[in-house]
C-alpha positions, 0 to 999 in steps of 0.5 A: 541185498547185502553191503559190500563193505567188509566189517573191519576186525574188532581192534587186537588186545594190548601187546606186551609192553610195560603196562601189560608186564606190570600187570603180570608182575602184580598177579604173580606177587598177589598170587604169591602173598595169598599162598603165604597167607593161607599157609599162615592161617592154615598153620594157626587154624584161622579161616583166611577172613580170621587172617582178614579180620587181625589184620583189619584190627591191627590197621586200626591200632596203628592209626589209633582208630578205636576198633568196634564189631560195627567197624570190622564187619564193614571192612569185611563186608559181613553182617552182624551175625558173620562179624561175631562168628569171626570175633568168637573164633579169634577169641577162643584162639586168644586171638582177640579180647573184647573189652567195654568202651571206658567213655561209653560202656555201650559200646565194645572195643576190641584189640588183638592180643600180645599173643596173636601179635608175636604169631604175626610177628614170628611169621611175617617178620622176615618177610616184613624186615626184607620188604623195609631194607628194600625200600630204605635202600631207595632214593626218595624219588623212587620211593614216592613213584613207588608209594604213589604207584601203590596207592593208585593201585589201590584205588583202581582195585577198590574202583572195580571191586565196589569198595572205593571210599570205604 
C-alpha cells in the first residue's frame, strides 16, 4: 500500500538578495586578486607558493614575529622538504636570506631581501596606495564595519578550509 500524502518539494535555494550579491562580489574580487598575483609570480619566475611564502614572511616582519622555516611551513601547509624547496628557490632568486638567530645559533631566521620588497612595491604599490586612499576616505564607523566584516569572513573561510586558529 502506498502513502497517499505527497512528498513536499525540497526548499528552494536562497534567492537573489544582498547576501548572495555580496558572495558574488567577493568571488569576483578573489578571482581578480588571484589573477594579479599569478601575473606577478609569472613575471618574476615564482611559483604561487613562493609568492604566498613571501607574503607570510613580510607579514611576520610587520608583526615583529621571528620567521623560521618551521613557522613558514605550518603557514603554507608544507612539510619540511617542501618548505626547504620553496626557500631554496627564493634564496636562489635573491628574494630571501637565511641567517642564524644571534640568540640561538641552532635556529634559522628568514628575511625578505630589499630586492624582493622593491619588486613587490613596484608591482603592488599602486593597488595598495589606491586601497589605502579608499579606506582613508571612509568614516570611522564605515571602516569599523568593513574591518569587522573582513575579520568575520576570514574566520568563516578558515573554518571551512580547516585552518581555523592557525
